[in-house]
Residue frames as qw, qx, qy, qz and C-alpha x, y, z in Angstrom:
[[0.015, 0.892, 0.451, 0.016, -0.02, -0.01, -0.01],
 [0.331, 0.593, -0.038, 0.734, 1.29, 3.49, -0.92],
 [0.323, -0.133, -0.518, 0.781, 2.33, 5.57, 2.09],
 [0.204, -0.108, -0.014, -0.973, -0.30, 8.29, 1.28],
 [0.639, -0.287, -0.570, -0.430, -3.09, 5.70, 1.50],
 [0.592, -0.309, -0.638, 0.383, -1.98, 4.57, 5.00],
 [0.145, -0.041, -0.264, 0.953, -1.63, 8.29, 5.99],
 [0.405, -0.262, -0.387, -0.786, -5.17, 8.99, 4.61],
 [0.669, -0.372, -0.635, -0.105, -6.60, 6.26, 6.78],
 [0.488, -0.277, -0.489, 0.668, -4.74, 7.46, 9.91],
 [0.021, -0.073, 0.013, -0.997, -5.79, 11.06, 9.15],
 [0.512, -0.341, -0.505, -0.606, -9.48, 9.97, 8.81],
 [0.669, -0.411, -0.599, 0.153, -9.33, 8.11, 12.11],
 [0.405, -0.161, -0.336, 0.835, -7.47, 10.92, 13.89],
 [0.163, -0.160, -0.176, -0.958, -9.96, 13.45, 12.55],
 [0.321, 0.196, 0.763, -0.526, -12.78, 11.30, 14.12],
 [0.529, 0.327, -0.330, -0.710, -14.27, 10.95, 10.59],
 [0.713, 0.129, -0.662, -0.193, -13.73, 7.21, 10.24],
 [0.469, -0.442, 0.573, -0.506, -14.84, 5.09, 13.12],
 [0.506, 0.080, -0.853, -0.100, -14.71, 1.32, 13.80],
 [0.298, -0.066, 0.702, -0.644, -17.09, -0.44, 16.09],
 [0.077, 0.431, 0.890, 0.126, -20.75, -1.58, 15.80],
 [0.141, 0.213, 0.035, -0.966, -23.03, 1.04, 14.34],
 [0.351, 0.521, 0.773, -0.082, -26.71, 1.04, 13.45],
 [0.155, 0.041, 0.383, 0.910, -27.29, 3.00, 10.26],
 [0.406, 0.159, 0.103, -0.894, -30.39, 4.98, 9.34],
 [0.621, 0.107, -0.608, -0.483, -31.53, 2.08, 7.25],
 [0.835, -0.365, 0.181, -0.370, -31.41, -0.06, 10.31],
 [0.891, 0.272, -0.311, 0.188, -28.56, -2.13, 8.97],
 [0.697, -0.653, 0.165, 0.246, -25.54, -2.91, 11.21],
 [0.639, 0.685, -0.208, 0.282, -22.14, -1.82, 10.05],
 [0.804, -0.337, -0.128, 0.473, -18.63, -2.24, 11.53],
 [0.425, 0.003, 0.112, 0.898, -17.56, 1.08, 10.00],
 [0.075, 0.882, 0.438, -0.157, -18.95, 4.58, 10.19],
 [0.443, 0.183, 0.203, 0.854, -17.87, 7.55, 8.04],
 [0.071, -0.849, -0.439, 0.284, -19.01, 10.96, 9.20],
 [0.517, 0.460, 0.219, 0.687, -18.01, 13.47, 6.44],
 [0.081, -0.908, -0.191, -0.363, -19.27, 16.57, 8.18],
 [0.684, -0.651, 0.038, 0.327, -16.55, 16.29, 10.76],
 [0.611, -0.074, 0.306, 0.726, -13.93, 16.96, 8.09],
 [0.241, 0.626, 0.399, 0.625, -15.89, 19.59, 6.26],
 [0.339, -0.905, -0.257, 0.020, -16.19, 21.70, 9.42],
 [0.531, -0.683, 0.226, 0.448, -12.45, 22.41, 9.57],
 [0.507, 0.820, -0.204, -0.168, -10.56, 24.15, 6.68],
 [0.110, -0.646, 0.750, 0.086, -7.23, 22.61, 7.55],
 [0.588, -0.009, 0.806, -0.067, -8.70, 19.17, 7.43],
 [0.670, 0.657, 0.282, -0.202, -10.54, 19.85, 4.23],
 [0.312, 0.814, -0.459, -0.172, -7.26, 21.11, 2.62],
 [0.310, -0.413, 0.856, 0.004, -5.47, 17.96, 3.83],
 [0.698, 0.297, 0.633, -0.154, -8.23, 15.79, 2.29],
 [0.556, 0.801, -0.057, -0.214, -7.73, 17.58, -1.04],
 [0.015, -0.708, 0.697, 0.114, -3.98, 16.75, -0.88],
 [0.522, -0.119, 0.844, -0.044, -4.81, 13.05, -0.46],
 [0.679, 0.564, 0.417, -0.217, -7.17, 13.12, -3.34],
 [0.366, 0.844, -0.336, -0.200, -4.65, 14.88, -5.56],
 [0.221, -0.496, 0.836, 0.081, -1.99, 12.16, -4.66],
 [0.621, 0.202, 0.742, -0.152, -4.53, 9.41, -5.60],
 [0.593, 0.755, 0.134, -0.246, -5.32, 11.08, -8.89],
 [0.165, 0.801, -0.556, -0.150, -1.67, 11.52, -9.75],
 [0.403, -0.316, 0.859, 0.000, -0.88, 7.94, -8.75],
 [0.658, 0.390, 0.631, -0.127, -3.75, 6.65, -11.07],
 [0.572, 0.773, 0.273, 0.039, -3.40, 8.98, -14.09],
 [0.681, -0.020, 0.108, 0.724, 0.13, 10.48, -13.84],
 [0.180, -0.425, 0.002, 0.887, 1.13, 13.90, -15.01],
 [0.025, 0.197, 0.658, 0.726, -1.20, 13.83, -18.05],
 [0.109, -0.618, -0.770, 0.114, -4.26, 14.35, -15.95]]
């Protein structure tokens, strides 16, 4: 796994966006993972960092020609 992918996961957990446990979703289904996007969108610095991870993923996939 590329280092930025591992950093991204750690960033999401540290930002309290990605949570692991047992969650009941609105649909009533159970899930071992919960992703709460609004936590990252509330902070500019976090949103900027998220953009950097997306840019790395796009570059990794498409290279300099994108």
